[in-house]
N, C-alpha and C positions, 0 to 999 in steps of 0.2 A: 277504194271508192270509185276511182276512175273507170274501172271495168264495169261496175254496176250501173253507173250513169250511162255509159255507152250502150250497154245491153238494154237498158230501159228505153232508150231512144230507138234502137233497132227493133225492139219488140212492141213498141207503143204501149209500154207499161207506165204505171204511176210511180212516183217517188214520194217519200215522206221526209220532211226536213223541218228544222226550227228556224223561224225568222221573226224578229221583234217579239220574242218571248211567247210565240204561239207555234203549235205544230201545224204545218201546211202540207197539203197533198196536191201535187202538181204533175202535169204531163210534160216531160222535157222534150225539147225540139232540137236544140243545138247545144254543143258543149265544146269548150276549148280554152286556151290560155292566151291572154293578151297582156303584154308587159309583165310577164311573170306571175300574173294573177289569174286563177281559174274563174271562168264565167259559165253560167248556164242560162239558156233562154228557155222558159217554160210557160205553160198556161196553168195558172192556179185553178184547181178544180174544186177545192174544198177548204174552208177555213174553220175546220173543226167545231168547237163548241159554240162559236158565234153564229154558225149557220144552223144549228140544231137546238133551238130553244126548248127547254124542258126535257125531262126524261133522262138526262145525263148529269151525273154529279161532278164528273171531271172531264177535262179535255181528252185524256187518254181513252175514256169510255166512248166518247163520240167518235174519235179517230178509229178505234177498233171496230165499232159498228159499221162505219163507212167502208173500211177496207174489207170486212166480211161481206158486205152487200155487193161490193164489186164495182168495177169501172163503169159498167152500164148504168147502175143506179146513180153513181156520182155524176155521170154526164147528164142525167135528167134534173139535177138540182139547179136552182137559180144561179146565174153567173156571180162570181165573186168580184167585188170592186177591186180595181188595181191597188197594189200596195205602193206606198210612197216611203222612201227612205226618210228617217227622222231628221 
């Protein structure tokens, strides 16, 4: 996974991951290890099903649609509120 994250940063690509039981799409900006724990700094671009009301029965369908539409389409969507750790 390390190489994929570094490549995404270099190529300005989006990454997909799970956080607080939701699939997130984000643009990573920095990645490294601090105190033996890996950290990634990114801008969340899409919060899957919560951002796309109606038309999608599952979170996976919403994420697949967004990824097929591409980064330019995702960048046009309203900003995602910041996530807070529980």
